[in-house]
matplotlib code that plots the C-alpha trace (Angstrom):
import matplotlib.pyplot as plt

x = [0.0, 1.4, 2.2, -0.1, 1.1, 2.2, 5.8, 7.1, 10.2, 12.6, 15.4, 18.9, 18.1, 15.4, 13.0, 14.0, 12.3, 13.3, 11.1, 12.6, 14.0, 15.5, 16.9, 18.7, 20.2, 21.6, 23.4, 24.5, 26.5, 27.7, 28.6, 29.0, 31.6, 30.2, 28.2, 24.6, 22.6, 23.6, 21.2, 22.9, 20.8, 21.6, 25.3, 24.4, 26.1, 25.3, 27.4, 25.6, 26.6, 25.5, 22.3, 21.3, 21.8, 19.4, 16.8, 16.9, 17.1, 13.5, 11.9, 12.5, 11.3, 8.4, 7.6, 8.1, 5.2, 2.7, 3.2, 3.3, 2.3, -0.5, -0.8, -0.8, 1.9, 1.5, 4.6, 4.1, 7.3, 9.5, 12.7, 14.7, 16.8, 14.3, 11.6, 13.9, 14.7, 10.6, 10.4, 12.9, 11.8, 8.5, 9.0, 11.0, 8.3, 5.6, 3.8, 2.2, 3.7, 1.3, 2.4, 1.1, 1.6, 3.8, 1.0, -1.9, -4.3, -6.5, -9.3, -6.9, -4.9, -8.1, -9.4, -6.2, -5.9, -9.3, -9.2, -6.3, -7.2, -3.6, -2.7, 0.7, 1.6, 5.3, 4.9, 7.4, 6.8, 6.4, 7.1, 7.2, 3.9, 2.5, 2.3, 1.8, 1.3, -1.8, -3.1, -2.8, -4.2, -7.2, -8.0, -7.3, -10.7, -12.0, -10.1, -10.4, -8.0, -5.1, -3.8, 0.0, 1.7, 5.6, 6.8, 10.3, 12.8, 10.6, 11.6, 9.4, 10.7, 14.4, 13.1, 11.6, 14.5, 17.1, 15.7, 18.2, 18.0, 16.3, 17.6, 15.5, 12.4, 13.3, 14.0, 11.1, 8.7, 11.0, 10.1, 6.2, 6.6, 5.6, 6.8, 3.3, 2.3, 1.2, 3.7, 3.1, -0.2, 0.5, -2.6, -2.5, -3.0, -6.2, -7.4, -11.1, -12.6, -10.2, -7.1, -7.3, -4.6, -3.0, -1.6, 1.9, 3.9, 7.3, 7.4, 6.0, 8.5, 11.6, 11.6, 10.8, 13.3, 15.7, 15.2, 15.2, 18.5, 19.5, 19.0, 20.7, 23.6, 23.8, 26.1, 27.8, 29.7, 26.9, 26.1, 22.1, 20.8, 17.0, 15.5, 12.0, 9.9, 10.1, 6.5, 5.9, 7.0, 9.8, 12.0, 11.2, 11.3, 13.3, 15.5, 15.7, 14.9, 17.0, 20.0, 20.0, 19.2, 22.6, 24.4, 24.8, 24.1, 21.3, 22.0, 19.2, 19.9, 17.1, 13.9, 12.1, 13.4, 15.8, 17.8, 20.7, 21.0, 20.6, 23.3, 25.5, 24.9, 25.8, 29.0, 30.2, 29.2, 30.1, 27.0, 26.6, 23.0, 20.4, 16.8, 13.6, 10.4, 10.9, 10.1, 12.7, 15.6, 14.4, 14.9, 18.0, 19.0, 17.5, 20.2, 23.3, 22.6, 24.3, 26.0, 29.0, 29.1, 30.9, 29.2, 31.5, 30.9, 27.3, 26.7, 23.1, 19.5, 16.0, 13.9, 10.1, 6.9, 5.3, 6.1, 9.4, 10.3, 12.6, 14.7, 15.0, 16.3, 18.7, 19.9, 20.3, 22.5, 24.6, 24.8, 24.7, 27.1, 24.2, 25.1, 23.1, 20.3, 16.9, 13.5, 11.0, 7.4, 5.0, 2.0, 1.7, -0.4, 2.5, 5.0, 5.8, 8.0, 6.6, 8.9, 12.4, 15.3, 18.2, 21.7, 22.9, 20.0, 20.4, 19.4, 16.4, 15.1, 16.1, 14.5, 11.7, 9.9, 9.7, 11.6, 10.7, 9.1, 10.8, 12.2, 9.3, 6.6, 4.1, 2.7, -0.1, -2.0, -5.5, -8.8, -10.5, -13.6, -13.0, -10.6, -8.8, -4.9, -4.1, -1.4, 2.1, 1.8, -1.8, -2.8, -4.6, -4.6, -1.9, -1.8, 0.6, 0.8, 3.2, 4.8, 4.8, 0.6, -0.8, -2.7, -5.5, -6.8, -6.9, -10.7, -11.9, -12.8, -15.0, -12.2, -9.9, -12.1, -12.3, -8.4, -7.6, -9.5, -10.1, -6.7, -4.8, -3.9, -3.7, -5.5, -3.2, -5.4, -2.4, -2.5, 0.4, 2.0, 4.2, 6.9, 7.9, 11.0, 8.6, 9.4, 6.5, 5.9, 3.0, 1.2, -1.2, -3.9, -7.1, -8.8, -6.3, -7.0, -8.7, -11.5, -11.9, -14.2, -14.2, -10.2, -8.3, -5.8, -2.8, -1.7, 1.9, 2.5, 1.9, 3.8, 6.7, 6.7, 6.3, 9.4, 11.5, 10.5, 13.6, 11.6, 9.5, 10.7, 7.7, 4.0, 1.1, -1.8, -5.3, -8.9, -11.7, -15.2, -16.3, -19.7, -18.4, -15.8, -16.7, -13.3, -10.7, -7.1, -5.5, -1.9, -0.3, 3.5, 6.3, 8.7, 12.7, 14.0, 14.0, 12.1, 8.9, 5.5, 4.2, 0.1, -1.9, -1.0, 2.8, 2.1, 0.1, 2.6, 5.3, 3.2, 1.8, 2.9, 4.3, 1.5, -2.1, -4.4, -6.5, -3.5, -2.8, -3.8, -6.4, -5.8, -2.4, -2.0, 1.7, 2.1, 5.0, 4.4, 1.8, -0.3, 1.5, 1.2, 4.0, 5.7, 5.9, 3.0, 1.2, -2.7, -4.0, -7.6, -7.1, -5.8, -8.7, -11.1, -9.1, -8.8, -12.4, -12.8, -10.2, -12.0, -15.7, -16.6, -18.9, -18.0, -17.1, -20.2]
y = [0.4, 3.5, 5.8, 8.9, 12.4, 13.6, 14.9, 17.4, 19.2, 18.3, 20.6, 20.4, 24.7, 26.0, 28.6, 32.2, 33.9, 37.2, 40.1, 41.4, 44.7, 42.5, 40.1, 43.2, 44.4, 40.9, 41.4, 44.9, 43.6, 40.7, 42.4, 45.9, 46.7, 44.6, 45.9, 45.3, 47.3, 48.8, 50.8, 50.9, 53.4, 56.0, 54.9, 54.8, 52.2, 51.1, 48.9, 47.1, 49.7, 52.7, 50.8, 49.9, 53.9, 54.6, 52.2, 53.6, 56.9, 56.6, 54.5, 57.4, 59.9, 57.7, 57.5, 61.4, 61.5, 59.4, 56.1, 53.3, 49.6, 48.3, 51.3, 51.1, 52.4, 52.5, 52.1, 53.0, 52.8, 50.8, 49.0, 51.4, 51.6, 53.9, 50.9, 48.8, 51.3, 51.8, 48.1, 47.9, 51.1, 50.0, 46.6, 48.2, 50.1, 47.4, 49.4, 47.1, 48.0, 47.7, 46.9, 48.7, 47.3, 50.0, 49.3, 50.1, 52.8, 55.1, 52.8, 50.0, 52.1, 54.0, 50.3, 49.2, 52.3, 52.0, 48.2, 48.1, 51.8, 53.0, 56.1, 57.2, 56.6, 56.5, 57.2, 57.8, 60.9, 59.3, 55.9, 55.3, 56.8, 57.5, 60.6, 59.0, 62.3, 63.5, 60.1, 60.2, 64.0, 62.5, 59.7, 61.2, 63.2, 59.8, 58.6, 59.5, 57.3, 58.9, 61.3, 61.7, 61.3, 61.4, 61.4, 60.1, 62.9, 65.8, 68.1, 66.1, 62.9, 64.2, 65.5, 62.2, 59.9, 62.0, 62.2, 62.1, 58.6, 58.0, 54.9, 54.9, 55.2, 52.3, 50.1, 51.0, 50.1, 46.8, 45.8, 45.8, 44.2, 40.2, 38.2, 37.3, 40.8, 41.5, 43.6, 43.1, 43.2, 42.0, 42.2, 39.0, 39.6, 37.9, 37.9, 38.6, 41.4, 43.3, 41.9, 40.2, 41.3, 38.6, 39.6, 38.2, 38.5, 38.9, 35.1, 34.3, 36.2, 36.4, 32.6, 32.2, 34.4, 32.8, 29.4, 29.9, 31.4, 28.3, 26.3, 28.5, 28.3, 31.5, 33.6, 36.7, 36.6, 36.6, 39.0, 38.6, 40.6, 41.3, 42.7, 41.3, 44.0, 44.5, 45.0, 41.3, 38.3, 37.4, 40.7, 41.6, 38.2, 35.9, 38.7, 41.3, 39.3, 36.1, 38.4, 40.5, 37.2, 36.3, 39.0, 39.2, 42.1, 43.1, 44.7, 46.7, 46.5, 48.6, 50.6, 47.5, 44.7, 45.4, 42.1, 44.4, 46.5, 43.2, 41.5, 44.5, 44.7, 40.6, 41.5, 44.7, 43.6, 40.0, 38.9, 35.3, 34.7, 35.9, 36.0, 35.8, 34.6, 32.3, 35.1, 37.2, 34.5, 34.2, 37.5, 37.3, 34.3, 36.3, 39.4, 36.8, 36.1, 39.8, 40.5, 38.8, 39.8, 38.1, 36.0, 33.9, 35.0, 33.5, 29.8, 30.0, 31.9, 31.2, 30.7, 31.2, 33.1, 30.9, 27.4, 27.0, 25.3, 22.8, 23.8, 27.1, 26.1, 24.0, 27.0, 29.1, 26.4, 26.0, 29.7, 31.5, 29.4, 29.0, 25.5, 25.5, 27.5, 26.5, 26.3, 27.5, 27.2, 29.2, 32.0, 35.2, 33.6, 31.0, 34.0, 32.8, 29.4, 26.1, 23.9, 24.1, 22.1, 21.8, 22.7, 19.0, 17.9, 16.2, 18.1, 16.3, 17.3, 20.8, 20.8, 18.7, 19.4, 22.1, 20.5, 19.2, 20.6, 23.1, 22.9, 23.2, 23.1, 20.1, 19.6, 17.3, 16.5, 16.4, 15.0, 18.7, 16.7, 14.7, 16.5, 13.2, 12.4, 10.9, 8.2, 9.0, 9.8, 10.8, 14.5, 16.5, 19.7, 20.9, 22.3, 23.5, 24.1, 25.6, 28.5, 30.5, 30.0, 33.9, 35.1, 35.4, 38.2, 41.8, 42.1, 39.5, 36.5, 34.8, 34.7, 33.5, 30.6, 29.5, 29.6, 28.3, 25.2, 24.2, 22.4, 25.8, 24.0, 26.6, 25.5, 26.6, 25.6, 24.4, 20.9, 18.8, 15.4, 13.9, 11.2, 8.2, 10.6, 13.7, 15.7, 17.8, 18.7, 21.3, 20.3, 23.5, 25.6, 24.1, 26.6, 26.3, 22.4, 21.5, 19.2, 18.1, 15.3, 13.9, 13.7, 15.9, 17.9, 19.9, 22.7, 22.3, 18.8, 20.1, 23.5, 21.5, 19.3, 22.1, 24.2, 21.0, 22.9, 24.3, 27.7, 28.2, 30.8, 30.3, 28.4, 28.8, 26.3, 27.5, 26.0, 27.4, 26.7, 23.9, 22.6, 19.0, 18.4, 21.0, 22.4, 22.6, 23.5, 26.6, 27.7, 31.3, 31.0, 33.1, 32.0, 32.7, 35.7, 34.9, 31.7, 31.1, 31.5, 28.2, 27.2, 24.5, 21.8, 22.7, 22.3, 19.0, 17.5, 18.2, 16.8, 13.6, 10.3, 11.9, 13.4, 11.7, 12.9, 14.8, 16.8, 18.4, 22.1, 22.7, 26.0, 28.3, 32.1, 33.9, 36.7, 39.1, 38.9, 37.4, 39.3, 39.4, 40.7, 43.3, 40.4, 38.5, 35.9, 34.9, 36.2, 33.2, 34.4, 37.4, 35.2, 33.2, 36.2, 37.3, 34.0, 33.9, 37.2, 36.0, 32.6, 34.4, 32.4, 33.0, 35.1, 33.4, 33.3]
z = [0.3, -0.9, 1.6, 2.0, 0.4, 3.6, 4.8, 7.7, 7.4, 10.3, 11.2, 13.8, 13.6, 15.6, 14.8, 15.4, 18.3, 17.4, 16.1, 12.9, 14.7, 17.0, 14.6, 12.5, 15.7, 16.3, 12.7, 12.9, 16.3, 14.6, 11.4, 11.7, 8.7, 5.8, 3.3, 4.0, 1.0, -2.6, -4.4, -7.9, -9.5, -6.9, -6.2, -2.4, -0.1, 3.3, 5.7, 8.8, 11.0, 8.7, 7.7, 11.5, 12.2, 9.3, 10.3, 13.8, 12.6, 10.3, 13.0, 15.6, 13.1, 12.6, 16.2, 16.7, 14.0, 16.1, 14.2, 16.8, 17.4, 15.0, 12.5, 8.9, 7.2, 3.5, 1.0, -2.6, -4.6, -6.9, -5.7, -3.8, -0.7, 0.9, 0.3, 2.6, 5.3, 5.5, 5.9, 8.9, 10.5, 10.6, 12.1, 15.1, 16.1, 15.8, 13.0, 10.3, 6.7, 3.8, 0.6, -2.5, -6.2, -8.0, -10.9, -9.1, -10.4, -8.2, -7.5, -6.6, -4.5, -2.8, -1.8, -0.4, 1.8, 3.0, 3.3, 5.7, 7.3, 6.0, 8.7, 6.9, 3.5, 1.8, -1.8, -4.4, -6.4, -9.7, -11.1, -15.3, -16.4, -13.2, -11.5, -7.9, -6.3, -8.3, -7.9, -4.0, -4.3, -6.3, -3.4, -0.3, 0.0, 0.3, 3.1, 6.5, 8.1, 5.9, 8.4, 6.7, 3.1, 2.6, -0.5, -1.1, -1.5, -0.2, 2.7, 4.9, 4.5, 4.6, 8.2, 9.1, 7.8, 9.9, 12.8, 15.7, 17.2, 20.7, 21.6, 24.9, 22.8, 20.8, 23.5, 25.1, 22.4, 21.5, 24.7, 24.1, 20.9, 20.3, 17.5, 16.8, 16.3, 12.6, 10.8, 6.9, 5.0, 1.5, -1.1, -3.0, -7.1, -7.6, -11.1, -10.0, -7.8, -5.3, -3.9, -0.4, 2.5, 3.8, 7.4, 8.3, 11.7, 12.6, 12.8, 9.8, 7.6, 9.3, 9.8, 6.3, 5.2, 7.3, 6.2, 2.6, 3.3, 5.1, 2.4, -0.4, 2.3, 2.9, 4.9, 5.6, 2.5, 0.0, -2.4, -3.3, -6.3, -5.8, -9.3, -8.2, -6.4, -2.8, -2.5, -3.1, -0.7, -3.2, -2.9, 0.7, 2.3, 0.3, -0.7, 2.3, 5.4, 4.0, 3.6, 6.9, 8.8, 7.7, 7.3, 3.5, 1.3, -0.8, -4.3, -6.0, -9.6, -10.9, -9.4, -11.7, -13.8, -16.7, -17.8, -18.9, -15.5, -13.4, -15.4, -15.3, -11.4, -10.9, -12.7, -10.9, -7.6, -7.7, -6.9, -5.6, -6.0, -8.3, -8.0, -10.6, -12.2, -15.3, -17.6, -16.0, -16.3, -20.3, -20.7, -19.5, -21.3, -24.4, -23.5, -23.0, -26.8, -27.6, -24.6, -22.0, -18.6, -16.1, -14.2, -12.7, -9.3, -9.3, -7.4, -6.5, -6.7, -6.8, -9.6, -8.0, -8.5, -11.3, -12.6, -13.9, -17.3, -17.2, -20.2, -19.3, -15.6, -17.6, -19.6, -16.5, -14.9, -17.9, -19.3, -15.9, -14.0, -11.2, -10.2, -6.9, -7.9, -6.0, -7.2, -4.5, -4.2, -2.1, -2.0, -0.1, 2.5, 3.4, 4.1, 1.5, 0.8, 1.5, -0.4, -2.0, -3.7, -1.9, -3.2, -3.5, -5.2, -8.5, -11.8, -12.3, -8.8, -9.3, -12.9, -12.3, -9.0, -6.2, -3.7, -0.5, 2.4, 4.1, 7.8, 10.7, 7.9, 6.7, 3.6, 2.2, -1.1, -0.7, -2.7, -3.3, -3.6, 0.1, 1.6, 2.3, 2.2, -1.3, -2.1, -2.9, -6.9, -7.0, -7.9, -5.5, -3.8, -1.9, 1.2, 3.9, 7.6, 10.0, 11.6, 7.9, 7.6, 7.7, 10.7, 8.2, 5.5, 6.9, 8.5, 6.6, 8.4, 5.8, 3.3, 5.9, 6.9, 3.1, 2.8, 6.2, 7.9, 11.5, 11.7, 10.1, 6.9, 4.3, 1.1, -2.0, -4.9, -6.6, -7.8, -6.9, -7.0, -4.3, -4.9, -2.6, -1.3, -0.8, -3.7, -5.1, -8.6, -9.2, -12.0, -12.3, -10.5, -9.9, -11.8, -14.8, -15.3, -18.3, -18.7, -22.1, -23.0, -19.6, -19.6, -17.1, -18.9, -16.7, -18.9, -17.3, -18.7, -22.4, -21.8, -20.8, -24.0, -26.2, -24.4, -26.4, -29.5, -30.9, -32.1, -29.2, -26.5, -24.2, -24.2, -22.1, -22.3, -21.6, -22.0, -24.2, -24.3, -27.2, -27.9, -28.7, -25.7, -23.2, -23.5, -25.8, -25.7, -27.1, -26.9, -26.9, -28.2, -28.2, -30.9, -30.7, -32.8, -36.5, -36.2, -38.6, -36.6, -35.9, -36.8, -35.6, -38.2, -37.1, -33.4, -34.1, -36.2, -33.6, -31.0, -32.9, -31.3, -28.3, -26.5, -26.3, -29.0, -26.2, -24.7, -28.4, -28.8, -31.3, -31.5, -31.8, -30.8, -31.6, -29.5, -28.2, -25.0, -22.5, -19.9, -16.9, -13.5, -12.6, -10.6, -14.1, -13.4, -16.4, -16.4, -18.0, -16.9, -19.2, -22.1, -21.8, -22.0, -24.8, -26.7, -26.4, -28.6, -30.9, -31.6, -31.5, -28.8, -26.0, -23.0, -19.7, -17.2]

ax = plt.figure().add_subplot(projection="3d")
ax.plot(x, y, z, "-o")
ax.set_aspect("equal")
plt.show()
C-alpha cells in the first residue's frame, strides 16, 4: 500500500524567536563593517552599522510623527533603498507595513488604503508614466484614516528619515512587541474582484526568509541581486530578510526589472546569488545572446513565482553558472515558501520538482472533493501548515475561513503530486485544469513538452469553451527571434505520437508578450477572455 502524500520538515536549527528589529540588531552587532545594501541606480551603499543607524533614525522619526504599534503604514514605490529602510523601521516600532503594488491605479490604491485603514502613506513622487502625487491627491479626500503622506525625496521625508536617534524610546517600544504581532499586509494579485490582504507576523516572515537563506547556504559572504519587486514576498522576504538574517548584502540593480541592468549589477558587484521569476530568466538568457557579462561569481539563486520550465532551468545552470540554483514554491499567504529544492539535489530534482517541504513545516496532498490525503503519486490539492501560515486576511474572517481550515491547513488551490521521496511537482492550478471530453488535462505537462521545440521561446496552454468536448485546448506561444511563426498544423505535427491526442492543442496564437502581472506571473484568466474574443466564442459566465 502506497504511503500517504504527507511530509514534515525536520531541522537541527530551531525557529528564530526574534522580532524583525531584534534580528537586525543582532546582525548589526555581528557584522558591523560588512556591506548590507547597495542601491545601484543611486550609487549609495550602507554597511550594517550604517544600515542599523539609518533604520533607527527613520524609526525614531516615524514614532515622533505619532506612528506606533498596530498603525498601518503604506509603502508605494518601486525598488529603492528607501523601501528597504521603511520595511525595517516600521518593524522596529511595531507598525504594520502595507505593501502597495507600483502598478496600481487610483481605484486599486483607494481600495487598499481604505481596506487596511492606512494612517501614513510613504510614496515615490512618480514611477514610469504614473504621477503618484496626483493620484494620491485624487483619492485622499475619500480616506478618513489617511492622516499623513510622505513623498520620498521631499523635505518632510528628509526630516523624518534623519531624526536624531532616541535609543531609549526605541528600546521601550521593542519591549512591548511580540513575535506574533501582525507586521505586514500583502495584497494578493487576484484575477477577479479586489485583492485580499494577507496579514503576516514577525514570526511568519522572519523565519521564512531565514530558512530560505539556510537552504541556499547563505553566509555573511553572500551578495544577493534582487531584481524582483520588494512589494512582493519574493523581494522583501526571500530577498531582504534572507539577507539580513545571515549578514549578507542586498544589491538593488534597478527600480524595476531590466535584464541588462540586472546582469551588469551581478558583474560589477560580484553577486553570488540572483533571483527571478521564469520570465525574468528568459529575458536575461535572451540578453546573453548579445552580451557577455562576467557571471563567474554566481553560485546560487532562486527561480520561483510561477512554474519553472525545465528547459529554462537547464539553460540558467549552463549559461549563467548557477549550479546551486533553487526552485522555491509558495504563496503570499504562507510567507511565502513551503517547499524548496536543496543545493545538493541532482539536476532532475532541481528541474522537475519544487523540492521538499521546508524546515518546521508540513505539507500534504488532498482530494479536493473529500479533503482526504491521497496516496503518493496521485494528484490533488496541495495544503501546508506551520509557522508560515498567515494570521488571516485583514478584516475578512469569511475569506480567511475559506482558505485556512479548522486544523490550520492553508489550502493553496494548486494541484500537486508527491513522490516516494517527498519531492513535489506542481502540475497547475485547480482553476486552470482543463476538462476535455471527460479527461483532466494539466496545462503544465503540455507546456513543458512544447518548450522542447527549437523555435518556441515560451508557451502557455489554456482551455476555451467547445460545444463537443466541453473545453478545447489553446496554446499561446512566443517564438525565438527569426523563427517562422507556428500554426496549428505545425504544433499538431510536433506533438503527434508524443502526446495523447486529447492533449494536443487545437488552437495556436503567436504573440510577442503574454499578459502578466507586475511580478511576472502569467494572467491566464485574461488570456482566456482574449482567446474567446479571438475565436468568436461566448464570454465566460
